[in-house]
C-alpha positions as CSV (number, residue, x, y, z in Angstrom):
1,M,82.3,-15.4,-26.5
2,Y,83.8,-13.2,-29.3
3,E,85.3,-14.3,-32.6
4,N,86.8,-12.2,-35.4
5,L,86.0,-13.5,-38.9
6,D,87.5,-10.8,-41.0
7,K,88.7,-7.2,-40.8
8,G,85.7,-5.3,-39.3
9,L,83.6,-8.5,-39.1
10,A,83.0,-10.5,-35.9
11,I,80.4,-12.7,-34.2
12,Y,79.7,-12.7,-30.5
13,R,77.3,-14.0,-27.9
14,Q,76.4,-12.3,-24.7
15,K,76.3,-14.3,-21.4
16,H,72.6,-13.8,-20.9
17,T,71.6,-14.8,-24.5
18,K,71.6,-18.0,-26.6
19,S,71.6,-16.3,-30.0
20,Y,74.7,-15.0,-31.8
21,Y,75.2,-11.5,-33.0
22,V,77.2,-10.0,-35.9
23,R,79.3,-6.9,-35.6
24,L,80.3,-5.1,-38.8
25,R,82.4,-2.0,-39.4
26,I,81.7,-0.5,-42.8
27,D,81.6,3.0,-44.3
28,K,82.8,4.5,-40.9
29,K,79.8,2.9,-39.2
30,E,79.4,0.1,-36.8
31,I,76.4,-2.2,-37.2
32,R,75.3,-4.8,-34.7
33,R,72.5,-7.3,-35.5
34,S,71.0,-10.4,-33.9
35,L,71.5,-13.5,-36.1
36,S,68.7,-15.3,-34.2
37,V,70.5,-18.6,-34.3
38,S,72.4,-20.5,-31.6
39,D,74.5,-22.7,-33.9
40,I,78.0,-21.2,-34.4
41,S,78.5,-22.6,-37.9
42,E,75.1,-21.1,-39.0
43,A,76.0,-17.8,-37.3
44,K,79.3,-17.5,-39.3
45,S,77.5,-18.2,-42.5
46,L,74.8,-15.5,-41.8
47,A,77.5,-13.1,-40.7
48,W,79.4,-13.4,-44.0
49,R,76.1,-13.0,-45.9
50,F,75.3,-9.9,-43.9
51,K,78.7,-8.4,-44.8
52,F,78.2,-9.1,-48.5
53,D,74.7,-7.6,-48.4
54,M,76.0,-4.4,-46.8
55,E,78.9,-4.1,-49.2
56,S,76.5,-4.5,-52.1
57,K,74.4,-1.7,-50.7
58,K,77.4,0.5,-50.4
59,L,78.5,-0.1,-54.0
60,A,74.9,0.6,-55.2
61,G,74.7,3.8,-53.3
62,I,71.9,2.5,-51.1
63,P,72.0,3.8,-47.5
64,I,73.4,1.1,-45.2
65,L,71.4,2.1,-42.2
66,A,67.7,2.5,-42.7
67,T,66.5,5.9,-41.4
68,K,62.9,4.7,-40.9
69,E,62.1,4.2,-37.2
70,L,61.4,0.7,-36.0
71,T,57.7,0.0,-35.4
72,I,56.3,-2.0,-32.5
73,N,54.9,-4.5,-34.9
74,Q,58.3,-5.0,-36.7
75,A,59.9,-5.5,-33.3
76,F,57.4,-8.1,-32.3
77,K,57.9,-9.9,-35.6
78,E,61.6,-10.3,-34.5
79,V,60.4,-11.6,-31.1
80,I,58.3,-14.3,-32.9
81,K,61.3,-15.2,-35.1
82,E,63.4,-15.8,-32.0
83,L,60.6,-18.0,-30.6
84,D,60.4,-20.0,-33.9
85,N,64.2,-20.6,-33.7
86,I,64.0,-22.3,-30.3
87,K,64.6,-26.0,-31.0
88,V,62.4,-27.3,-28.2
89,Q,59.0,-25.7,-28.6
90,K,56.7,-25.4,-25.6
91,T,52.9,-25.1,-25.8
92,I,53.0,-21.7,-24.1
93,Y,54.9,-20.3,-27.1
94,N,51.7,-20.7,-29.2
95,D,49.9,-18.6,-26.6
96,Y,52.6,-15.9,-27.0
97,R,52.2,-15.9,-30.8
98,L,48.4,-15.8,-30.5
99,V,48.5,-12.8,-28.1
100,I,51.0,-10.9,-30.2
101,N,49.3,-11.5,-33.5
102,N,45.7,-11.1,-32.4
103,F,45.8,-8.6,-29.7
104,I,49.0,-6.6,-29.2
105,T,50.0,-5.7,-32.8
106,P,46.5,-4.9,-33.9
107,Y,46.2,-2.5,-31.0
108,F,49.4,-0.6,-31.6
109,K,49.1,-0.8,-35.4
110,N,51.9,1.2,-37.0
111,K,53.1,3.0,-33.9
112,T,56.9,3.2,-33.4
113,I,58.9,2.2,-30.3
114,K,58.8,5.8,-29.3
115,D,55.1,5.2,-28.5
116,L,56.0,2.3,-26.3
117,T,55.4,4.2,-23.1
118,S,54.2,2.9,-19.7
119,K,50.9,4.9,-20.2
120,N,50.2,3.4,-23.7
121,I,50.9,-0.1,-22.4
122,R,48.6,0.5,-19.4
123,L,45.9,1.7,-21.8
124,Y,46.3,-1.4,-23.9
125,F,45.8,-3.7,-20.8
126,E,42.8,-1.6,-19.7
127,S,41.2,-2.0,-23.2
128,L,40.9,-5.7,-22.6
129,N,39.0,-7.8,-20.0
130,L,41.8,-10.2,-19.3
131,S,42.0,-13.2,-17.0
132,L,45.0,-13.5,-14.6
133,T,46.6,-16.1,-16.9
134,R,46.2,-13.9,-20.0
135,K,47.6,-10.9,-18.2
136,R,50.7,-12.9,-17.3
137,I,51.1,-14.1,-20.9
138,N,50.8,-10.5,-22.1
139,N,53.4,-9.4,-19.6
140,T,55.8,-12.1,-20.8
141,C,55.3,-11.0,-24.4
142,F,56.3,-7.4,-23.5
143,K,59.3,-8.5,-21.5
144,K,60.5,-10.5,-24.5
145,L,60.1,-7.4,-26.6
146,F,62.0,-5.3,-24.1
147,Q,64.8,-7.8,-24.1
148,F,65.0,-7.7,-27.9
149,L,65.0,-3.9,-28.0
150,E,67.8,-3.7,-25.4
151,E,70.0,-6.4,-27.0
152,E,69.6,-4.7,-30.4
153,E,70.4,-1.3,-28.8
154,H,67.1,0.2,-29.9
155,M,66.4,1.1,-26.3
156,K,68.5,1.6,-23.2
157,K,67.8,-0.3,-20.0
158,S,66.9,2.9,-18.3
159,E,64.3,3.7,-21.0
160,I,62.4,0.4,-20.7
161,P,58.8,1.2,-19.6
162,T,57.1,-0.4,-16.6
163,L,54.4,-2.9,-16.9
164,P,51.1,-2.9,-15.1
165,K,51.2,-5.0,-11.9
166,V,49.6,-8.4,-12.0
167,E,47.9,-9.3,-8.7
168,N,49.2,-12.7,-7.6
169,N,46.3,-13.4,-5.3
170,K,43.6,-12.5,-7.7
171,V,41.3,-15.4,-8.7
172,E,40.2,-15.5,-12.3
173,N,36.6,-14.7,-13.0
174,R,34.7,-18.0,-13.1
175,E,31.3,-16.6,-14.1
176,A,29.1,-19.1,-15.9
177,F,26.3,-17.9,-18.2
178,T,23.0,-17.3,-16.5
179,T,20.2,-19.4,-18.0
180,T,18.6,-16.3,-19.5
181,D,21.9,-15.0,-20.9
182,H,22.8,-18.3,-22.4
183,Q,19.5,-18.4,-24.3
184,K,20.0,-14.8,-25.5
185,I,23.5,-15.6,-26.7
186,M,22.4,-18.7,-28.5
187,K,19.6,-16.8,-30.3
188,E,21.9,-13.8,-31.2
189,L,24.7,-16.1,-32.4
190,Q,22.4,-17.7,-35.0
191,D,22.1,-14.3,-36.7
192,F,25.6,-12.9,-36.0
193,H,26.9,-13.8,-39.5
194,N,24.3,-11.5,-41.1
195,L,25.3,-8.5,-38.9
196,G,26.7,-5.6,-41.1
197,K,28.1,-6.5,-44.5
198,P,30.6,-9.3,-43.8
199,N,32.8,-10.8,-46.5
200,F,32.7,-14.5,-47.1
201,K,35.6,-15.2,-44.6
202,T,33.9,-13.2,-41.8
203,K,30.6,-14.8,-42.6
204,E,32.1,-18.3,-42.4
205,Y,33.8,-18.0,-39.1
206,R,30.8,-16.2,-37.6
207,Q,28.6,-19.1,-38.7
208,T,31.2,-21.5,-37.3
209,L,31.3,-19.6,-34.0
210,Y,27.7,-20.5,-33.3
211,Y,28.4,-24.3,-33.5
212,Y,31.8,-23.9,-31.8
213,F,29.9,-22.3,-28.9
214,I,27.6,-25.3,-28.6
215,I,30.6,-27.7,-28.6
216,L,32.3,-25.8,-25.8
217,C,29.1,-25.7,-23.7
218,E,28.4,-29.4,-24.3
219,T,31.9,-30.7,-23.6
220,G,33.6,-28.3,-21.2
221,V,36.9,-28.4,-23.2
222,R,39.1,-25.3,-22.9
223,A,38.7,-22.8,-25.7
224,G,42.1,-22.5,-27.4
225,E,44.7,-25.2,-27.7
226,E,42.5,-28.1,-26.5
227,V,40.1,-27.5,-29.4
228,K,42.6,-26.2,-32.0
229,S,44.4,-29.6,-32.0
230,L,41.2,-31.6,-32.6
231,M,40.7,-33.2,-36.0
232,F,37.4,-34.5,-37.5
233,S,39.1,-37.8,-37.9
234,D,39.8,-37.9,-34.1
235,I,36.1,-38.7,-33.5
236,E,35.6,-42.4,-33.0
237,K,32.5,-44.5,-32.2
238,D,32.6,-47.1,-29.4
239,G,29.3,-48.9,-28.9
240,L,26.4,-46.4,-28.9
241,N,28.6,-43.3,-28.1
242,H,31.0,-41.1,-30.0
243,F,34.2,-40.1,-28.3
244,V,37.1,-37.7,-28.9
245,T,40.5,-37.8,-27.2
246,I,41.9,-34.5,-25.9
247,T,45.7,-34.6,-26.4
248,K,46.5,-31.1,-25.3
249,G,45.8,-29.6,-21.9
250,K,46.7,-27.0,-19.3
251,T,46.9,-29.1,-16.1
252,K,49.7,-31.7,-16.3
253,G,48.5,-35.0,-15.0
254,Y,44.8,-34.3,-15.5
255,S,44.2,-32.8,-18.9
256,R,46.2,-34.8,-21.4
257,S,45.0,-37.7,-23.3
258,R,41.6,-37.8,-21.8
259,K,38.7,-39.4,-23.6
260,I,35.4,-37.7,-23.5
261,A,32.0,-38.7,-24.8
262,L,30.2,-36.3,-27.2
263,S,26.6,-35.5,-26.6
264,K,24.2,-35.5,-29.6
265,K,24.3,-31.7,-29.7
266,A,28.1,-31.6,-29.7
267,Y,28.3,-34.3,-32.4
268,N,25.8,-32.5,-34.6
269,A,27.5,-29.2,-34.1
270,I,30.8,-30.6,-35.3
271,F,29.0,-32.0,-38.4
272,E,27.6,-28.6,-39.2
273,I,31.0,-27.1,-38.9
274,A,32.3,-29.7,-41.4
275,C,29.5,-28.7,-43.9
276,I,30.3,-24.9,-43.5
277,Q,34.0,-25.2,-43.9
278,N,34.1,-27.9,-46.7
279,P,31.4,-26.7,-49.1
280,E,33.0,-28.5,-52.1
281,K,32.8,-31.9,-50.5
282,D,29.9,-34.3,-50.4
283,I,29.5,-34.5,-46.6
284,N,26.9,-36.3,-44.6
285,I,26.4,-37.2,-40.9
286,K,28.2,-40.5,-41.4
287,N,31.3,-39.7,-43.5
288,F,32.3,-36.3,-42.1
289,T,34.6,-37.9,-39.5
290,N,36.8,-39.0,-42.4
291,I,37.9,-35.4,-43.1
292,N,41.6,-35.2,-42.1
293,K,41.9,-31.6,-41.1
294,P,41.4,-29.5,-37.8
295,I,37.8,-29.0,-36.8
296,L,38.3,-25.2,-36.6
297,E,40.3,-24.8,-39.9
298,A,38.3,-22.5,-42.2
299,S,37.8,-23.3,-45.9
300,F,40.5,-20.7,-46.6
301,G,43.1,-22.6,-44.6
302,K,43.2,-20.5,-41.4
303,I,42.1,-21.0,-37.9
304,P,40.6,-17.7,-36.8
305,C,41.0,-16.4,-33.2
306,Y,37.5,-17.2,-32.0
307,I,38.3,-15.9,-28.5
308,R,38.6,-12.4,-30.1
309,V,35.6,-12.9,-32.4
310,F,33.4,-13.9,-29.4
311,G,34.7,-10.9,-27.5
312,L,33.5,-8.6,-30.3
313,F,30.2,-10.4,-30.3
314,I,29.7,-9.9,-26.5
315,K,30.6,-6.3,-26.8
316,H,27.9,-5.9,-29.5
317,L,25.3,-7.5,-27.2
318,Q,26.3,-5.2,-24.3
319,T,26.3,-2.1,-26.5
320,N,22.7,-3.0,-27.6
321,N,21.7,-3.7,-24.0
322,I,20.9,-7.4,-24.8
323,I,23.0,-8.6,-21.9
324,K,24.8,-6.8,-19.1
325,N,27.3,-9.3,-17.9
326,H,30.7,-9.8,-19.5
327,Y,31.5,-13.3,-20.7
328,T,34.3,-15.0,-22.5
329,L,34.5,-18.3,-24.4
330,Y,35.9,-19.7,-21.1
331,S,32.5,-19.1,-19.6
332,C,31.3,-22.1,-21.7
333,R,33.6,-24.3,-19.6
334,H,32.2,-22.9,-16.4
335,F,28.7,-23.3,-17.7
336,Y,29.3,-26.9,-18.5
337,I,30.8,-27.7,-15.1
338,T,28.1,-25.8,-13.1
339,T,25.3,-27.4,-15.1
340,K,26.7,-30.9,-14.6
341,L,27.2,-30.4,-10.9
342,Q,23.6,-29.0,-10.6
343,D,22.3,-32.1,-12.5
344,G,23.9,-34.3,-9.9
345,V,26.8,-35.7,-11.9
346,D,29.5,-37.0,-9.5
347,V,32.3,-34.4,-9.0
348,Y,34.9,-37.1,-9.8
349,V,33.4,-37.7,-13.2
350,V,33.1,-34.0,-14.0
351,A,36.8,-33.5,-13.0
352,K,38.0,-36.3,-15.2
353,Y,36.0,-35.0,-18.2
354,V,37.2,-31.4,-18.0
355,G,40.8,-32.3,-17.1
356,N,41.1,-30.9,-13.6
357,S,41.6,-32.3,-10.1
358,V,38.6,-33.0,-7.9
359,E,40.1,-30.5,-5.4
360,M,40.0,-27.7,-7.9
361,I,36.4,-28.4,-8.9
362,Q,35.5,-28.5,-5.2
363,R,37.4,-25.3,-4.5
364,F,35.6,-23.2,-7.2
365,Y,32.3,-24.9,-7.9
366,D,31.0,-26.5,-4.6
367,H,28.6,-23.6,-4.0
368,H,26.6,-24.8,-7.0
369,T,25.7,-28.1,-5.3
370,I,25.8,-26.9,-1.7
371,G,23.3,-24.2,-2.4
372,K,20.7,-26.5,-4.1
373,Q,17.4,-26.5,-2.3
374,E,17.2,-30.3,-2.4
375,N,20.6,-30.7,-0.8
376,I,19.6,-28.1,1.9
377,D,16.5,-30.2,2.5
378,K,18.5,-33.3,3.0
379,L,20.9,-31.5,5.4
380,T,18.1,-29.9,7.4
381,G,15.6,-32.9,7.2
382,K,12.9,-30.6,5.8
383,K,11.1,-30.4,2.6
384,S,11.1,-27.0,0.8
385,E,7.9,-25.1,1.2
386,V,6.4,-23.0,-1.6
387,I,5.9,-19.5,-0.2
388,F,3.2,-17.3,-1.9
């Protein structure tokens, strides 16, 4: 599709894209830009505005084409703009934004697209301990970046770097905390907010991380979207128990709109978070559920990336030889599942609570019940003997 609007001004759309582009000839130069919109009327309006802006620059003696080289961060900002302009938003788009804003752009900082080499991208991947799912999300983010750079003619197709291979048959690490490591992490997390000289924001979300960790270990909910969507006001009491409904989830048919009971530890942890993040309010254990804001929203209005914060915390523990194993916040979910199975909770109940199928739980966690001595005794008809 190609339409002339004026002498030297046109809009067009390529077959493989939804967004319109503007093409402008001015001062013996040809400029092409993505308008980042799919509506033709809006595209025409933006094209005319672009023409007027360029003509104003020419009259003012301002260079029409910026000589400063595009940075990787600037290019990713354009990728996010294109995501924002998609009318039907998918949950995965939030994952793309999170990875770009909290991992990719902080790593590359102010480097230009000249530094976007296969080697530098590989080094970025190697700097992180990524699950298979997170690797795939990162790959998609880079692919969207490459598409933008090619369409905007910042990079030729032949110049696009290669991405590290993602093994399709690799199973994500499902390592739960050992009992000893869990105790060490709990102890160290209590003092994490005093490490170094943190400002008030850093101190607040480090304090929150301690109670967030307890919530994850006590509920088995997924760190990320499942918790980010929870509100204090979502907690409801039914009889003797407090419940919360999970409205977001990863596994369609199992995760969404599931109601889970909160243990006393989880309930108290949410209360402590309410006190930390709402210091100006008169909060007590009975009225904090009236707060109409996300559980993880800080007093300064932002939801920090706790996955990244916890990663820095674990790195600190490893550097100081406090623990050897590498854990992520997702390990809290594995810890919850393995603990409940070892406690003899029916696998069907565990599956319903954590939002997975019974088959998935059996596939990855059966060894935690099969290997229990009391179950071995039942299978062999023998009682375990203490060997000195």
